[in-house]
N, C-alpha and C positions, 0 to 999 in steps of 0.2 A: 552765321548768327550775328545780327546787327548789335553794335555797341550801344548801350542804353545808358544815359546819365541818370544818377540818383536825384531826386528832388531833395533839397536840404530841409524842406518843411513838410512833415507828414500832413495828409489832408485831414480835415475834420478837427473837432474839438470836444472835449468832455465837459459836460456841465458838472458843476460841483455842488454838493449839498451845503457847503460853507458859503458864507456871503462873499460875493465878488468885491475886489478891491475898487473903489471908485477912481475914475479917471483922474481926479484932482490929486488923490493919494499917490497914484503912479507917477504923476508929473512931479510931484514933490520929491519922491524918491529919485526919479531921474536927475532932477536938478542937484539933489544931494551928491549923487555919483560924480557929477561934473565939478562940484566944489571940492570933493575929496581928491578927484584927479588933479584939479589945480593946486591943491596943497601939496601933493607929493611932487608933481612935475616942476612947479616953481622952486620948491626947495632944492631939488636936483640941479636946476639951472643957476640958482643963486649961490649955492653952496659947494657944488660938487663939479659941475661941468669945468673943463672937458675931461675929468676923470670918468672911469667906466660906471662907478656906482656911487651912490649917496650913502654915507654912514649917518644916520638920522639922529643918533644920540649925541654924537660929537659935532655934528653939523659940518662935516668936511667930506671931501670925496675920497673914495677908496681907490689908491694907486697901487698897482701891483709892484711889490719890491720895497715900498716904503712902510706898508703895514705888516704885521705878523703874518706869516704864511698860514693859510687855511687848507693847505693840502691841495687835492684834486679840484676842490670848489673854485679855487683861483684860476683854474685853467680856462674859465669862461672870459676872464680879463685879458684884453690884448692891447691896452692903451688906444682903444679906437672909439672912445665916447660910447661905450656899449648902450647905456640906458637911452641916449638920444636916438639912436639908430633903431633900437628895438621899439621905441615908441611913435615913429613917424606915422604909420597909417592909424594909430589910436588917435591921434590929433584930429585927422580928417573925420573919422566916424563921429567924433564928438563935436563936430562943426567948428573946429577951431583952425579955419583955413589959414588965416593970417599967421598963426603961430607956426603951422605947418610949413609955410612958405619960408619963414625965418629959419625954422629948424633945417630945412633943406640946405638953404645957403650956408648955415653953420657947418653942416657936414661936408659939404663941397669944399669949403675953405679950410677947415681945421683938421679933418680926420685923416690920418694916414694908415695905410693898410700894410706898409712894408717894414713894420717894426721887427727888430731882432728879438722876438719873443715866442715862446711855445705855447700854443692854445689847443684847446680841445676841438677836434674836427666836428664832433657832434654839436657842441654848444655854439660854435662859431657859424656852423651852417644854419642852425634853426633860428638863431638870434640876429646875426649880423648879416649873412647872405639873406635870410628871410626877411629881415628888416628892410634891407635895401630894395628887395624885389616888391615887397609890399608898399614901400614908399613910391617906387617907380609906377606901380599900378595906380596909386591914388593920384600922383602927378599927372599921369596921362589922362586919367578920368576928368580931372579938374580942367586940364588944358583944353580937352575936347568940349568941355561945358562953355568955353568961351570967355569966362570972367577971371580966372586965376591961373597962374602958372604959365602965362604965354611965353615967357623966357626960356622954359625948360626945353632942353635938347637931349634927353636921355641920359643926364649926367649920372644919376644913380644907378642906371643900368650899366654904364661904363665901369662904375666902381664895383658893382657887382660881379661883373665878367673878370675884372682884375682879381677880385678875391677868390672867385672860382678857380681860377688858374693857380692861385697860391694854395689851394686846398688839394688840387689834383695829385700832386705828388705823394700824398698819404695813401692814394689808391694803387700805388705801384707795389702789389704783392701777387704771389702766385695764385691766391684764391680770388682776389678781387675785393677781399673785405679791406676796408681802409685801417691804417695804423690809427690808433686813438689820438694822437697828438702830431702836430705839424709845427714847423718853425715858419712864421709868416714870411720871414726874409730869405731864409736858406732851404726851405722845404724839409725833407727827410734825409739827413746825411749822416746819421749814426750818432755816437756819443758826443761828437765835437758840437752838434747843434741840440744836444739833448733830445734827440728823435731817433726812431727806427730801432730802438732796442726792445720795445714792447712786443710781447707775443700774444696778448689776449685783448679782446674787446667785448663790450656787452652787445647783445643782440640788437637792442634798440639803437645803439650808437652806430652800427653798420647799416641797419635796416631802416633809418629815419633820415634819408637823404634824397629820395626820389622827387618829392614834390618840388624842393627848392632847385635841384639839378635839372630836373626836367623843364621847369618853367624857364630856367636860365637858358637852357638849349633852345627852347621855342621863342623866347624873346629875341635872342641874338643870332640864331641860325647856326650855332656851334654845336653839333651833336655829340661831341665828346663827353659832355657832362652827363647828359641823359644816359648815354651808353654805360659809363662807370657806375651810375646808380642802380642801373638795371642788372648789371653784372653782379654786384653785391648781393641784391635781393634774390637773383637766380641761385647763387651759392648757399644763401641761407635756407631756401626752399629745399635744395637737394640735401642739405644736412639734417633736415627735420627728421625726428625719430619715425621711422615709417609706420610703426604699429600704433602708436598713440597720436601720430600727426601733430606732435607738440614740439617746441624748440626750447632749448636750455637758456640760461640767463647769460652765460659767458662762454665764448668760443675762442679757440685758438687760431688767429688770423693766417697762419701758415699751413696747419695741418687740417684744419677744419674739425678737429676734435673738440667735444663739449668739455669745458673746464668746470663749469657748475651746471649740473643736470636738473636743478630745481627749475620748475615752469610755472608761471602765473600770469597775471595780466598788469602787475604793478612794476616797481623799479627793476630796470634791466631789460625789460621786453616791451612795456607798455605801447610806445609809439610805433614799434615794428608792425603790430597789428593795425593801429590806426592808419598807417601810411599805405598798407595794402589796400584797404577800402577806398580811402581818398584818392589813392592813385588811380584807381578804376573811375572815380567821380571826375577827377580833372582831366585824365588822359583817354578815358573810354576804352582802355584794354581790357577785354574780357579775362585775360590771364590773371590779372590782379584780383578780380572779383572771385574767381574760381578758388584760388589759393586762400583767399580770406575766409570763404565759406567753408572750405575744408578745415582750417584752423578754428573756426568759430564753433563748428559742430564739436570738436575736440574739447574746447574750452567748456561748452555747456554740459558736456558729459562727465568731464573729469574735475575741472577747476570749480565750476559754479555749483554751490550748495546754497541756494537762495535762503536768506540775502547774502550770505558770505561768499567771498572769492578766495579759496585758499590754495597755495602752492602745492605742487604735486611733483613726483619724479617722473621724468620723461619715459624712463624705461619701465617704471612700475606706477602708472598713473593713478592707481587706486590707493597708493601709499602717500598719505600728506608728508610734506617736506617741512612744514612748520606750523605753528599754532598761532600766528599773528599775521595781520595784514599790514601793508604800508599804505600811506596816504595818496601816493601816485595812482592807485587803481581807482580813485575817485572819477577819472576821466571816462571810465568804461561804461557807465549808464548812458552817457551822451552818445558814445560810439554805438551802443545798442539801439538808440533812437535812429541814428542813421541807417542801421541795419534793418530796422523795422520791428525789432523785438522788444515791445514796450513792456510787457508784465515783469520779466526780470530787472529791467532798468528801473521800474517803480520801486520794486522790493529793495535793491541794493541801494538806491538813492535814498530811500526812507531810513535805512540802517545807518547810512553815513550822516543823515541829517540828525537823527537821534544822538549818535556819538558827539556831533558837532555842539548840540544843545547841552550835552552833559559837561563838556570841556571848554565851551566858548569857541573853540577852533578844532579842526581836525588834526590830532596828534600825528606826528610823522609815522608812527606805528602804533597799533593797538591789538589787543588780544581778542580771541573769539569770544570772550565774554565782556568785550568792549571796555577794558581797563587800558590804561596808558602803558605802552611798551617803551616808546621813545617819545619824549615829552615836547620836542621842539615843534614849531609851526612856522616856516618861513614865508608866510603869507601866500600860500599856493593857491592857484586859481582853479584847480581841476574840479573841485566841488561846485563852484560857481558855474563853471562851463556846463556840467551835467544838468545843473538847475535850469540854465536857459534853454537847453535842447529839450528837456521834458516840457517846459512851458510851451515851446513852439509847437511840439508834437500834440499836445493835449488841450492846451488853453486853460488848464486847471489853475485857478487863482491860489491854490495851495503852494505853488512854486513861487509865486510873488511873496508870499509870507516867508518862504525859505530865503529868498533874496534879501528881504528886509532884515532878517536875522544876521546875514553876513555883514550887510552895512552897519548895523547897530554894533556888533562886536568889534569891527574894525575901529569904529569910532571910539568906542569905550575902552578898549584894551590895547590897541596897537597904535593909535594916533599919538604922535609926540610933536613938540614945537617944530621940529625940522623935518617932518614928513610921517612916514609910518615905519615902525620898528618891528622886524620879525620877533616872534614869542620864542624865547630861550626855553621857557618851561610853561606850558599851558596850565599846569596845576598851581603854580605861584602867580603867574602873571608877569614874570620877569622878562625883560627884553634883551634882545641881542642887537649889537650895533651894525644892522644890515637891512638893506632894502633892495632886494634883487630886481633887476631889470624887468624879468617877467611880471612883476606886480603891476607895472604900468602898461606892459604890452598886452596883457591879458585880462587881469581882473576887471579893470574898468571897461574894456570892451564888452565882456559878457554881461556885466551888471547894467550897463547903459543900454544894451540891446534887450535885457529882460524887462526893463520898465519904459522903453521909448515906444512910441507909435511909429508906424510906417512913414508918416510926414515929417517925423523929427530926424530921419536919416538922410544924409546927402546922396545916397545911392541904394539901389536894391541889393541887400546882402545875399540874395538868392542866386545872384549872378557870380558869386565868389565861393571859393572853398577855403576854410580855415586851416592853416597849417598847425602843427602842435604847438606852435608858439603864438597862434592866433593871428598870423599874418594873412592878409587877404591876396589870393591869387585868382585870376579871372578864369572862369570856366571856359571862356572862348579860346584858351590855349588848346583845347582838345581838337579844334579844327585849324589850328595854326599852320601855316605854310611850310613849317620845317618838320612837322611830325612824321611825314613819310620817309624822311631820310634816317630815322632811327631804325636799325635792324630789329626784325621781330625776334623776341626771345621764346617764342612758341616752337617747341621741339616735337619730333615725332612721338617721343615718349610722353608728352603732356597734352593729350587731346582734350578739348573741352567737352564737358559732359553737363547736359541740361539739368540734370538732378542737382547739380551744384550751384543753381541759379534761381534766386527769386527776383523775377523781373520787374515787379512793382512793389511799391511800399503799401502796407495795409492802411486802410482808412481807420483811424482810431474810433470813429463812431460806430462803425460795424463790430470792432473788436470788443468794444466795452458799451453795449447798450444801456446797461444799468449805470445810471450816474453815481451810484453808491460803490460800484466796483473798485475804483482806486482806494477809496477809504477802507473797504474790506481788506485789500491787500495791506494796507500800512499798518491797521490796528494791531495785529499780532506781532509785528516787528517792533512797534513802539512798546508793547508790553514786554516783550522779551528783553530789550535793553533795560527797561526799568526794573525788572525782577532781578537783573544781575547786581543790584544794589540794595541792601548790603549783601556781601557774602555770608553764607551760613557759617556758624561756628563749627570747628573741626569736630568730626565724629569722635565719641568716646563711648567705648563699650560699656553698657549698663552693668553696674555692680562692681566696676573696677576702682578700687579705692586708691588712695595715695600710698606709694612705697614707704618703707621705713624712713628714708631719707629723701626729701624733696629737692628738686633741682634748685629752686631758688634759695634754699638753706646751705647748699653745698659749698664747702671752703677747701680749696686744694691744699691748704697747709695745716689742716687740722687732721690729727692722726686718727681720731675716731671716725671721722668721714671716710678716710681712705680704708680704714678696716672694714667698714660697712660696704664699700665698694668691692673690695676683694672678696667679701663673702657672696656678693651677688655676681661675681664673675666678671666685674668691670675693672679694668687696669687703666692707669693714667700715665700718659707719655708726654714729655715736654719736648716739643719740636725745635729745630733750629731757627725757624723763622718767627718764634715768639709765641706760637699757638700752643694749646693743650689739646692733646688727642685722647679721647675717651674710647676704649675698645672693650666690647663685651664678648666674651667666650662662654656661651650659655652652659657648656660642658665643664667649666671650671668653677661654677657656683657650687656652694656646700650642699644645697639641696635644689629640688625642683621648684619648691615655693621661693626660694631666694633668687633663683634664675628668672622667675616671672617677675619678682620685684625689680630685679636688674632691667628686664625689658621695659617696665613701666617707668623706671627711672630714666632710661635713654630716651624713651618718648617724651617724658616731661622735659628733659633737658633740651630735646630738639625743638619742642613747641616754644620753650622760654627763649631759646636762642633765635629761633626764627622770628618771634615777635620782636625781640631786640634788633634783629638785622632789618626788620621793616621799618624800625624808628631810627635806624643808624644815621642816615644821611638825608634828613628832610630838609630840601632847600628852603630858604626863608627869602622874604622880599623886603627890599627898602624902596619906598615910593616917595618920590619927591612931589609934594603936595602944594608948594608955594608958587607964586608967580615966577616965571611964565609957564611952569610945567604942569600945575594943576592936577597932579596925579597920573600924568601921562608917561612919565619916565619911571621905570620899574628895574632895580638892579638885583641881580642874583646874589644872595649872601649865604654864608654858612653859618650854622648854629653853634652855640656852646652847650656843654653837657651840664652846665649849671646856670643858676639864676632862673629868671621867670621863662617858662616854656611858652612860646608865642601861639603855638598851636592850640593852647587851651584858653586863648583869649579871644573873645568874640570882636574886640575893637582893635586890638593891637596897641601900640604905644606910639603916640604922636607928639613931636616936639621940635624945636629948633636945634640945629646942629651948631656946634662950636668946637674949635680945636683945643684940646687940652695942652697945657704946658706944665712940665716937659711933655713933648709929644709922644715920647715913649711910654708915658704913664708908669714908669717904674719907680717913681718916688712920689713924695707928697705933692699934690696938685698946686701950683704957684698961682694959678688964675682961677681960684674957687669961686670968686664973685661972678665970673662969666660962665662957668661950668654949672653952677647951681640952677637946677631947674631945666637943664638942657640935655641934650644927647651929646656925649663928648666923642670927638674923633681921635683916634690914637694910632701910632705906628707900631707895626709889629716888631718884635724883637727885644732882646735885652733881658727879658724877664718873662715870667709865666703869665698866661692870659688871667687867671684868676687874681693874681697880684694887681694887674692893671685894673681889674673890675673894682677890687676893694678901694683902690686909691681914689678913683673917680666917684665911686658911690659915697665915700667919705666926704668928698668935696661937694656933694649934693646933686650929682647928676642923676638923671632919671633912666638913662640907658647909655650904652656905649657901642661904637663901631670901631673896629680894629682894621686898619688898611695895611696891606701887605707892602713891604719895603723892597720887594724884588721887582724892579722896574720892568714893565712889559708884561707882567703875569695877568692872566685874565681866566675867568671862568670858561671862556671860549676854549681855551687850550689846556687848562689844569683841571683835575678833579676836585670837587668840593670836599671839605673834611670838617669835622666837628672840633671845636676848640676844647681840649680836654682840661680837667681840673689839676690841682697840684698834688694830689695824692692824699690830701686830707679833707675833711668835711668842708663842703662849700655851701652849707645851709645859710651862712650869714650873708651871702650874695643874693640880693632880692630885687634884682633889676636884670633886664635882658641885655646880652652882649652878642653882636653879630660880626661876622668877618667878611671883608670885601677884598678881592684881588686888586692889584695895583690899578689895572685899566677901569674897573667900575669905581673903584675909590677915587680915582682922578677925576671922573665925571662929576662927583659930588664936591670934591675940593675946588674944581674949576668953578662950579655953580656958586659956591660959597664965595670965592674971590671976585666973581662978576656982580652978584647980587646982595651979598653981605648977609642978608637974612634968608636962610634957607630952612624950611620947614620939611620934615621927613616923617614917614609913618613906617614903623617896623611892625611887620606882621607875617603870619605864616604863608599868605597868599596876598596878591594885589587886591586891593578893595574896590569895588564898584564906585565910580566917581559920584553917582547919586548917593551913595552911603557916605562918602567921606564929606560931602558938602550938603547933608541933608538940611533942610529947612532954609538953604540958600539957593539962589540961582546958580547953576552950573556955569563956571568960568570957561571961556573960549569954547562955548557951544558952536559946533560947526554951522549948523543951519537952524533957524528958528523953527521949532516944532519937530525936530529930529527926535528920533526915540532913544534919547540918551539915558533915560531912565527905564528900567525894566526890572522885573523881579529877578533877584538874584537867586539862582538855583543852586541848591547845595550840591557840591560835586564830590560824591562818594565814590566815584570811580577814578581815584586818581593815584592808587598806589603802584610803585613801580613793580613790574612783573619779573625782574631778577628773581629766580626761584628762591624762595625762603620758607616755604613750608615742606613738611615731610609727611609721607603716608606712614601709617603705623608699620612697625617692624614685621609684625606678623610671625611666621614660623621660622625666620632666619636664625641660624645657629650662631652667627657672629655679626655684629653691628659696630660701625666706627662713627664716632663724632669728633670733629675738631672744633676748638674754640680759640679766639684770640685773646692774648694777654696784653695787648698793646694799649688799650683804652680802658682803664680801670673802671670808669663809671659807665661804660656801655655793655658790659659783660656781667657775668654772674658775680656773686660776692666773693666765690672762691678766688676769682682773678683779681679782685680788688686788693686782696691780701698779698699777692705774689707779683703785682705789676710794678715796674719801675715808675719812678716819678716823671710825669710828663713836663717837658720844657717848652716854652715858646721859641722853638728855633727852627724846626723844620717840619714839613709835611709828614714825614715818616712817624715823627713822635707825637703828631697830633691826630692820631688815629687814622691816618691814610693807610688803607689796606694794602697788603704786599703786592696785589696784582697791579695796583695803580702805580706803585714805585717801579715796577718791573716793566711796565709798559710805556712807550713813547707817547708823549702828550699829543692828542689829536684835537684840533679844535671843533671837529665835527662830532665829537664823542657825545652821545646822547646822555642826558642827565640820569636816566635810569641805570646806565652802566656804571655810574659812579658809585651806586650802592652795591658794594661787593661783599665777599664772604668773610667779614671781619669776625663773625661768630661761628660759621659753620662752613665746612666745605660743601660743594655743590655735588650732588649725587650724580652717577653716570646717567645718561640719557640714552634711551633706545635709539640704536643706529642701523641704519641700512648699510650693510657692507659695500664698500666701494664707492658710496656716495657721501659727500660732505653735506652736512645738514646745518641748519641755523639753530641755535639753542632754542628749547622750548620751555614753556612755563611749567610742564608737568615733570615730577621727579619721582624716583624710586628710592629705596632705602639703601642701596648699595653705595660704597664709598668711591671717592674719586680723587686723583692726585692734583696738587696745584698745577702741574704742567698741562693736565687735561683741561683744568679749569681755564688756564690762560689761553688754551687753544680754543676752547668753546667761545670764550669772550672774544678773541680775535676774530673768529668766524662771524659772530654777530656783528662786530664793528665793521668787518669787510663788507657785509651786506648793507650796513647803513652808509658806507662811503660809496658803494656801487649805486645806491640810490641817489646820493648827492650828484654823482656824475650824470645820472639819467633823470634829472629832475623833472623832465617833462616827456 
């Protein structure tokens, strides 16, 4: 059976009922991509190099060990100028040959690979080894062209070989699966080098090696690299679940046992499937295609529920493992294009596009009803990747419009003076001081290719395969002279079967003869997303009136209310952690009617508490709108339980910032003439928040921002919390007060120090720049004519999906409800009466939920996880015995302990951290 290479571009093109984009408009967008790349790349070179990454809000480089640790995310950083290496072949694709030559010289003279530092094998392979190999491919191509790089003597390849040998010790395991981390200088030597102690790795981490290692082997003639990568893939294939033909998310590298048995196409597994198909494309080995096709059939049978892709259990594939999807699965429509399965690719891409339009970016995770589950967006390129491949396959100009949307949103919401900043929260538009290397390596490649003509490209991309980091490896490697030295991994047990092969890609013109066909696929999906907003009101049984005591009237220290509860069979218990637990025993009610009233009261209390919980931690946004920021820098802020509610203001509050004296704000303001009409900056501590607010309000301030005095604190690593009142009426406070952690507050203070006059906008979410500067030309417009102004779509799909609603209790004989007494103004009136006075001293006293206090601070913690059970405990979720599950949005009415809640939260966070490890 001959080996056949896939063509990376499907034949034929679909006509579109929509109007095709003009050549001039495509060229304008192509030029805009180049301008945006220049903005990001030049800022990295000016402010960050030789550091691994740029921190675009503080305009400096991220050096591992000098910045607060972000946990596993930092394992991508190895003090080897990561962003520059990752960007090498992007420079060539964008026709920046001079810059490429200069960059190669910098890499050769400045970069060291023998640093005593522990790095992720997966990240280092796809970003650094892949970047060096992609750069080498480009250098050879340019040298053969006769005009550039004539001095080049395979120096990048020599560096790649050196790095390959530094990664090899990680593969010294009985299974052949690599350790997840390796020390660049000392390899894997146990605890003394902080390596060799791990037992688990993700499937993608072990299965996303073959392209880079095989290319290295065939470029250098050293078969050892490809041999180790094949051995790891063979082991994963042998450990697949034989009935479902699916693989789990995490595997024990020594025993081969599945540690996490959930299976999907997103975080933890994604690029394993991608590399099976692309290994066949690059290397021409039929075994890889057979394995991919067998896996793909199972994916389409169990995981694909068009347009959704939902995780399942590998042993029980008909049982869903979670009710949300992560953003990394956005690569899958592009992979389906390479497979030749266009219809589901169109459907899933359309779902992702509609979610993107609802939230401006694709949230890190979103629910099956398209609401935000994890609100971050670290400028991931997977959606742009699939958009490009679908346009290449169909020629449908619809995908050019999708690309325009990506460009516009990046410029409107992520562009800052020193580059592009990741979104901390797509709901508010707040930023994170982060610009990952993959943003330059991938995003601009795919967007440039989307809008460019063939004559705009310095080479034919059809001669290359894209790695998962979008590095370019030449297809000519399949016939390389060293391929024959690689031992075959075909065994007698694994015979090739023609039924597992589609030897040709379909012609899309034959697949979809009706030009309206793609639109007919997309319309129902668009409607489904639209209809999920708003969510219908909770069901209330007709004829059910209010019980004798309403939840909103209940006071825990009112003897009459307690007696009414007793008659309804409801008892009240004060818990050690400060919460009040309500328990109903229907059999202890004085009558059947009273028991029914008790059920209604509990339902009413659940509904009230659920609503309060939804409102408990709405993040707010502080947007710097003066020169040179012009609305491009957005800081995540915590709200106050008193003063103006910014979520009810359509315009927010805009004013110049000034530092109050005294800075603590705990006594009468002495610089009232400067504070009057301004937004006052205050330091946390020494007195209550409400007291600070009253002092600056008396001085004439129009608003206030409290900045944490705990040096190094950041919303990256600490949960947001509400600033509570002082136990008495705060109706006299009529201005907004917001809270910034030290890191975000320092950005504002540094801006004030440098520019003296700094204007800020306080609002519930970042405002579109066109709205801020309406009637005036937009400052800092990236390119004349760019679509910086566009209709602001109301985003009603933004509430966190940490479960906060409860189903009716129904026939249960006992129900339990727990409410928090910590924050008087965020719970029921009963708790206001019995709550201790809040002090501006510690997070625990500022309504920080117990879970947050008990959990270690994680900088990758999603904002949704900050909204915890301050008012209600989370009910038990359905569980499959023996399998760990991610928390789901649906709840039942049974009670759950705090320990179980923490376990659930930790599992959800674990999944998020796993996603960070396998971001591509």
